[in-house]
N, C-alpha and C positions, 0 to 999 in steps of 0.2 A: 290505655295508650301503649304501655309496654308490650302487651300481647300483640298489638298491631305491628310494633317495631320489630319483633322477632319473627312474626309470621310472614312479613313481606320478604326479608332476606332468605328465609327458608324456601318460599315459593320460587324466588328468582334462582336460588341455588339448584333446585330440582330442574327448572327449565333449562338452565345452562348445562347441567349434566346430560340432559336429553339431547340438546343441540350440539354438544361437543363432537359427536360423530359426523355431523354434517358441515359445520363451520368451525373447525377445530381452533384456529388462531383467535377468532373473535371470542369464542366461549372460554378459551384458556385465559385470555386477558381479563375478562370480566370475573372469572373464577378466582384469579389471583387477587383481585380487589376484595372479593368476599372472603377468601382465605385470610387476608390481613384483618378483616373485620372479625372473623371467627377466632383468630389468634388473640385479639384484644378482649373478646368476650371470655375466652378461656382464662386469660391471664388476670383480668380484673374482676370477673364475676364468678365464674363457675368453679375454678380451682380454689380461690380464697373462700368461697362459700362452703366447699367440702372440707377445707382445712380448719375453718373456724367452728366446725360442728361439735367439737369435743372429742373427735376421733382423729386427731392430727397425725399420729404416727402411722396408723392404718391407712389413712388417706394418702400420706406421702409415699408409703410403700406401694400402694396400689396404683398411684399415679405413675410412678417409675415403671411398674410392671405394664401399665397401659402403653407407655412409650415403647417398651420392648415388644409388646403385642403389635403395635403399629409397624415396627420394623419387620416382624415376622409376616404380617399381612402383606406388606409390600414385597417382601422376598418371594412369597407364594403367589404373587400377581393377583391378589384379592383386594388390593387397595385402589380401586378404580374411582371414577367420578361418581358413580351411583352409590358406592359404599361410603364415600366421604359425604355425599349429600344426605344419606340416611343418618349418618353419625351427627352431622351438623344439626339436622332437624330434631333428632331424638334428644340430644344433650341440651339444646337450647329450649325445647319444649319442657323438658323435665325441670330445668332451672326456673323458667318463668312461671310455671304453674305451681311451684312450691308455696304453700301457705303457712306451714309450720316448720319448726326446726327439724333438721334431718335426723333420721335414725342412723344407727351404725351401718346398716346395710345400704341405705340410701346414700350416705356420705361416701362409703367405699366404692359403690357402683359409679357414682358421679365422678369420683377421682379417677377410677380406672378408665372409664370411657372418655373422660377429659384428657387423660394422658395419651390415649390413642388419637384423639382429636388434635392435641398439641403437635404430635408427630405429623399427622396428615396435613394440618394447616401450614406447618413449616415446609413440608415437601411441596405443597401447592404453590407457595410463594416463589420458590426457586426450583422449578422443574429441571431435571438434568438433561432431558432429551432434546433440548432446543439449543440453537446456536447462541454463543456468548453475547452477541449484539442484541438479540431479542430478550435475553435474560435481564438486561438493565431495565427495559421498559416494564417487564413483568414485576421486577423487584420494586420499581417505583409505584406501580399500581398496588402491589401488596402492602407497601409502606403507607400509602395514602389510605387504604382500607383500615390498616392498623391505627393510624392517627385519627380517623373518623370514629372508629370504635372506642379508642381511648378517650376522646372528647366526650362521647355519649356516656360511656360507663363511668367516667370520672366525674360526671355531673355538670359538665360545662353547658349542656343544652337544657338542663332542667332549672 
């Protein structure tokens, strides 16, 4: 069931990344919801999983470096919808397909890409290039995605 639950949002995220060029407002609104979901996934599953692996200090350092990497990707105009969709898919697939404890390399890679995802999800919830009036709606959609993700990953649906 969990594999289905991560596969559906990944597929939707890719479809919205593709549609974003054609119907930007609709795709941006739906992506804000998914960015909120992604933020909950990162905060309650992926980053804690990397931090609890026994490589805490390395994971913390690489998570912070991942956030810096996200800033640099955005400054270099490389943090687009497709980049975020790929990151969303890769990080969630890696997390949900883990069957054993993480190795040092796996924990640090997950923390680094989780840090980049953390930055991308936060930027996706409140994009800067839209008018302030529309930011409120997108923030509400992002918040509701975060609440749904929190409820799911907190075990309220299980």
